[in-house]
N, C-alpha and C positions, 0 to 999 in steps of 0.2 A: 513612466513608460506605459503606454496604453495597450500594447500588444506583446505577445510572448516573444516574437522574433526581434522586437526592439531590444530585448536583453542582449542578444548576440550582437546586433548591429551597433549598439552604443558601446559595448565593451570592445568591439573591433576598432572603433574610432579612438577610444581612450588607450587601449593596450594592444595594439596590433601585433606586436611580436611576442606577447606573453602567451604561455601555454594555456590554451582553453581546455584541451583534452589530451589525456594520455591513454592509449588503447593498444593492446597487443604489443607492448614494448616500444611504441612510437609516440612521439609528442607532436601535437598539431597546434599551431598558433591560432589566435582569434582571427587573424587575417585569413588563414587557410580554411578554417571551418566556415567563415562567412562567405568566402569565395566559392567553396564547394556547394554551399546551400543556395547561392545565387544561380549556379548552373542548374541545380535541380529545379529551382523555381521557374527558370525560363523554359525548361523542357516541359514541366508539368503544365504551365500556362498555355503552351502550344498544343497540348493534347487533351485539354479538359476545359470545363466552364467554371466561372467563379463560384465558389462554395461547393463544388463537387467533392465527393469523398474519394480520397486516394489511400489505398491500402499500402501499408509499409510492413513488410514481413522480413525482419532482419534481427539477428542477435545483437546484444550490446556491442557497439562498434562505432568507428568514425563514420561509416556509411549510414548507419541508423541516425546518428545525430545530424549529419548534413541533410539527409532526406527529410527528417522531421521539420527542421527549421526551413528547408526549402519549400515544402508543402505549405507551411504557414505564410511564408513570404508571398507566395502566389495567391493567397486568399482562399486556399482550399482547406478542407477538413481532413485531418490525419486519422485514418483508421489503423491504429497500432495493433499489430497482430503478432503473437508469440510464434516463432518458427516451429515450435513443437505442438501447435494446435492440432486437435483431432479433426479428421475430415468432416464429420457431422457438424462440429462447432463452426468450422470455416464456412460450410454451406449455409448454415443458418445466418451467420453474420453477413456474408456476401449477398444473400437473398434480401436481407433487410436493408443494408446500407447501399447496395448497388454501386460499388466503387467504379470509377471511370477507368482506372488502371491499377496495376500492382507494381510496387517497387520492391525488389527482393535482391538476392545475391546470386552468385554463380550456381550454388546448389539450391534451387528452388524447392521448398518443402513439398513432399509428395501430395499432401492434403490439398495444397493450392494448385499444383500442376494438373492434377487429375480432374479438378472440378472448377476451374476458372471460368468455364462456360463462355468462351469468347472474349473474356477480359484479357487484354494484352499485359504481359509481364516484362518488366525492364530491369536490367542489372544496374544497381546503384553505383558500383565501382566504375562501370563504363560511363555512366552519366556524369559523374564528377570529374572525369578526365576530358570530356568534350568541351569545346568552346561554348560559352553561353549564347543562346539564341535571343535576339531582341524581343522583348515583351512589352505589351502596352501596360503602363502603370495603372494599377487598380488599388485604390486606398482601402486598406483593411482597418475596420473600426472595432472598438472594444466589444460590441454586441455580436460580431460575426462569430460563427462557429469555428473553434480551433481544432477540436478533436471529438471523435466518438470513442469513449472508453467503456468497454463492457464490464459490468459488475462481475465480481469474482464468483457469484453464484453459490454462496455458502448455504443457502436455504432453498433455492429454486432455479428456474431458468434465467440465464444472464440477460440483462437488458442493456441497450445502448444508451449511455448517459451522454447528453449533449453538453459538452464543456465549451463555453464561450471564452474568448480571450479575457474578458473582465473577471471571470471566475478564477482562472489560473493565475492572472496577475495579482489579484487580491490575496490568493493563497501564498504566492511567492513573497509578497510584501510582508505578510505576517511571519513567514519563516525568517525573513531578514530582520524584522523587528525583535523577534524573540531569540533566535539562535545566533544572529550577528555573524554570518559568514564574512570572512575578511578578504579584501582584495589580495590576490596573489597566493592565498592559502590553498593547500591541496586537500580535496575531499575525496575519500575512497568510497566508491559507489558500486557494489556488486549486485544491486537490486535491478530487476528487469525494468527497462524504460517503457515497457508496454503497460505498466501499472502506475497509478498516481503517486505511490510512495517514492519510487526511484525517479520518476519523471519530475515530480515537484522539487526534489532535491537539486536535480540538474538545472531547472529554471532558476532557482535561488542562487546557486553558485555562479552561474553564468551572469546573472544580474549584478552580482557583487564583483565580477572580474576575477574570480578564482579559477582554480584548475580542477577539473573532474578527472580523477584517476578511475577509469571504467574497467570493471571486470565483467565477464559474461554471466557469472553466477557464483555460488559459494562452494562449488565442488572442490577447488584447490584452496582451502582455507589457509593452509600454511603459506602459500605464495601471497595471499592477500595480506597476511600479517607481516611478511617480509617487506612488502611494498609500503606498508604503513611506516615502517622504520626507515627504509631506503629513501623515500621521498619526503620524510619528515611531515607526514600528513597530520593536519590539525583536527580533522573530523572524519567520522566513520559511521556508516549506517548499516543496520542488519535487522533481521526479523528475530522475534523472541527465541525460537529454537536454537539459533546460532549462538546467542548469548549463554544458553545452557551449556553448550560445548565449550565456549571460551571460559566459562567459570568452572568447568569440570575437567575433562580430559586434556584440553589444550590451555589450561591456565598458565602454565610456565611459559609457553610460547607467547601468549597474549601479554603477560607482564613484561617479557623481554623486549617486545616490539612496539609497545604503545607509549613510550616515554614522551613523545611529542604531542600526543593527542590532547586536545583541549575540549573536545565535545564528542559524545557518543549519542546516537539517536536510534530509537526503535519506534514501533507503532503500537496501536491500541490493543493488540492481542496481549493477554496478561503475561507478565514476567514474574515468577515467584519472588517475594521479598528477599528470600535468602540469596537468590541469584543476583539481584540488584546490588545487595550489600557486598557480595564477592567481587562484582565488576568494579564497584567504586573503590574497593581496596586494591585491586589489581592495577587500576589506572588512576592513581591518586591525584593527577593534575587535571583530569577530565570531568566535566559535568556530564551527567547522564540524563538525557531528555526522553520522554515519550510524548506522543500526541494521539489524540482521538480524531478520527475523521473518516468519511466515507468517500467513495468516488463522487457522490452527489454533493459533498460538502467537505472539501479537503481542508485539513489542518484546523479543526474547530476548537481544540483545546491544546494546551501544552503544560508540562510540569517538569521541573528540574529536580530529580530525586536527591541529588547531593545537598541542595539547599532547602528544599521544601519537605523532604523526609516523609511524605505520605505515600508509602510504597504500594498501596493497592488502589490509588486514585489515578485517573488519566488527566487530572489537572483542571485548571480554570479556563474559561472561554478566552480565545485569542482576541486580539484587538478588533473591534468592530463586529464581533460575533455575539449573538444572544442565544442562550440555552435555557430551556425550561423543561421540567419533568412534569408530565400531566397524567391524570387518571384516565380510564377508558372514556369517561364522559367529557374529557378535555379540560378539567379543572386543574389548576396548578397545585402540585403537591407540596406539603410542608417539608422542611429538611428531614432527611433520612427516611422518607416514605418513598417506596419504589413505584415507578411509573414509566411511561414511555418518554424517551429523550427526543426533544424537538429542537431544531436549529434554524436560526435566521441570520442572514448576513450576505455580503457580496460574494462569498465563495459558494453559496447554494445555487445549484444549476436551475435552469428553467424547466427541465423535464427530460423525458425519455424519447428517443427517436422513434417516430411513427407508433407511439404507444400512449394515446391520450388517456386511456383508462388508468394505467399505472401512474401517469403524471397527476391526474386529478386525485387519485387515492393518496399519493405520497406528499404532494406539495399543495398546500392551501394557504392563501394569503401570504405567500412567500415563506411560510414555515415548512420545513422538511420534517415529516414524520419518519424518523430513522429506522423504526422497527427494533431498536435496542431498548432494553429495560435497564434502568439504573436509578440512582438517587444523588442528590446533592447534600453535602453536609452544611453546617451552620456558616462555614466560611466560603461557600461557593464552589468547593471542589467536587468534581463529578466522579462517581464510581459506577462502573458497569456491572450488571448482574446477569446479562444474557439477552437473548432475542425474544421478542414478543411471541413469535411462533414456536418457541421452544418451551414455553411454560406448560407444565404438566398439570392435569386435573386428576388428582388421586382421591377417589372417593368423595368428591366435592371440595377438596382442599387444593388451592393453587400452590404449586411448588416450583421454585426457581432452581434449575439444575446447578447454577453457580454456587448456591449454598452448600450443596452436597459435594461438589467438586472441590471446594476449598477445604472441607473437612478431610477428604481423602488425601489431598496434597500435604496435609500436616504430618502424615506418616513419613518417616525418614527414608523409606525405600521407594516412595512414589515420586517419579519424575514428572508425570503428566497424567491427567485424568479428564474424562468426558462422561457426562451423564445424559442419557436420552430416555424418552418414554417408551415403554413396552406394553402392549395390550394385555389386559387382565380381565377375565370374565366377571369378577366381583367388583373390582374397584375402578374399572374403566381403563386405567393405566397404572403402571408401577415403574419405579426408577431402575434402569439398567446402566451399570457403570462399566466403562472400558478404561483400563489402567495400564500405564507404562511404568515398568519397574526398573530400578537401577540395580545392576549386578545379578548374581545367581540367587534363586529363591525357590522355596517349596510352595507350589500353588495353593494347595489346600490350607496349609498353615497360615499363609499370608492372607488368603481370602477371609479366613475366620478373624484374624486380627483387624482387618479393615472393617468388617461388619461390627466388631466389638467397638471400634473407635467411633463408628457412625451411631451406634446405639447409645453411646455415652454422651454424644453431643447433639443429636437430632431427635425429633419426634419419631415414633415407630414407623409411621407411614412414609417417612423420607429415607429410611434405610434401604439401600439398593437390594432388590430381590435377587438380582444376578450381578456378579462381578466377574468380568472377563479380563484376560491379560493380553496385551498386544505389544509388538516391537515398536510401534509408533502410531500416531494419530494422523489422519488425513488433514492436511492444511493447504491453504492457497499459497501462491508465491509471496504474498504479503504477510504470511504467518497466521491467517485467520483459520480457525477450526471449521471443517466442513462436516457438521454433524449429520447432514443428510446421507453421507456415505457410511455412517455407522448403523 
């Protein structure tokens, strides 16, 4: 299959009556989803030009799925937008992408309504109920743009990533090769389809002829678990913080409802080894996968924690993907030497929309400079240690925050930890730690215990000068830590 919408069209031919989607308690067949997408496509084609950007601002729903596939069928590029987007963020994206129109719902988000600036807004539910308008066939090719996905902005201003059909199809092929979604199997997906984690899962399940059981988010985790049991779901995806909850406060509910699960999936934000082991014990029939990828290079590695048992690794390169770790001078590092991770393969995008400077900086000779620091072991497994722009210079010593964070997390009371640089008049910068603690605690006593732990395991200049406590750490929808907010 050459294009993303081919996934839907081919499955609609093979399994027209099979449930493609379950959302808000209602089941939609492949025939229904494809028909609704065709109506969206014919409307969009009548209101825009080939490869125009079409903004879709909807929560996870039948309307979102139909609109997305419809935009792709018409040969337009989907500008997927979270309905909770802040007004300034929407203005910036709309100014850059210049969408021809907006597809939304009955309740158009205020951020978009107030600043659409003449861009017409249409109701997806109304469009899917209208008879299709005749449209001139235009062939969509693999190199055409499928979507503009904005980076989650963990370290700076988001950029519009140009995802072509060939990139997303290659990522879906790798998901299918490694995870092997089965035809007719139910996959529970509470991840936002406005980001590549949830969207990529939907592509693969649709390509396999499976059923996507869609939730809007993780707020009602109890209902998600009940649906896993009721629909005998074989796969389930979640971000690392959700697995902390499933291994802890909701472990009994998770064990009770996951008997049919064959596969659990998370992404490259770290999951503590102790949590991984608990999840494996609670769901004894399920493999537990994680992957490493960026919006610019989706699904670059995979690892199955149940069989491979390297709990701090993000795995080996996916089929057709090459990964190297390089020094600042660009030389390949030997095993276990930390450097910048670079990726090459068909999933790597061609660049950023209207941002030639960032494209030239990040993508050279088809190699993506990820901005992630890490190392490979002797067997080719990749381990991440942090971002290149997070490395601290402490009195002339390069310090990786990840090293300090891992020590802090060894304390039984620490649920999560983040280390950032803090200015210092003598050393230039010193480590500042923000820690999330389980249960009740005495701040002063615990702070001293954590410093003692660090002093025992780290060089003196790596011991955090300040340790603060917080109820939680800021993370993106995909679970990645946003250190710039600390």
